[in-house]
N, C-alpha and C positions, 0 to 999 in steps of 0.2 A: 435354200429353195425347198419348198414343201412338196413331198411326193403326192402327185394327183390322186393316187389310189388310197390315200389316207384322209381324203375329204369327201363330204357328200356332194354328189353331182347330179342328182335327179332333178327333173323339171318340176316346177311348182305344181303341187297337187299329188305328187308321187313320193314314195319313200325311197331313199337311197339304199341299195344293196350292192354287194360285190360277191362274186363266186370264183373260187380258185379253179384255174384250168391248167393244163400242162404248160401253157405259155405265159402264165401270169394271171392277174386279176381281170375278170370280166366285170365292168362297171354297169350297173343296171338301175333303172328307175321303174318301180312297180307298185301296184296297189297293195299287195300282200305277199306272203312267203311263196304261195303256190304260183302266183303270177311271176314272181322273180325266177322261179325254177323254169317256167315256160320260156321266159326271155333268155335265160342262160342256155337253154337247149338250142336256141337259134345260133349260138356262137361256138358251141362245143358238142361233140357227139354224145358224151356221157356226163352231164353235170352231176356233181356229187352233193347231196344234201348236207353232208358233213362240212363241206367247204363254203356253204352259204353264210354270209354275214350281213347284218342289218345295222344301219346307222342309228345309234340311240340318243343322238343329240350332242354327244361329246366324242364318241369313237365308234368304230365298228365292233360288234359283238356277234357271237354265234347266233344264228337264227333258230336253229333246232338244238335244244339243250339236252335232250335225252336220246337214248339209243333207238327208240322206235320211230323216230322221224316226226313226232308231233311238234307243233309249233310251241315256242316258249311263251 
């Protein structure tokens, strides 16, 4: 069985993201990194940019690559 959190789940027209929370992954469909962070904030009090990952077509990779929070 494949873990659901290892697959893209976004609706057509959106990009799949996931954000680490104290309770596991928050699965998100969003237009861009900032939209994904807004969506994550709906599910957890303090979403962490370091925990945001985006589907690259094959796997989830870190959305923010450098320490200052800029998008990759």
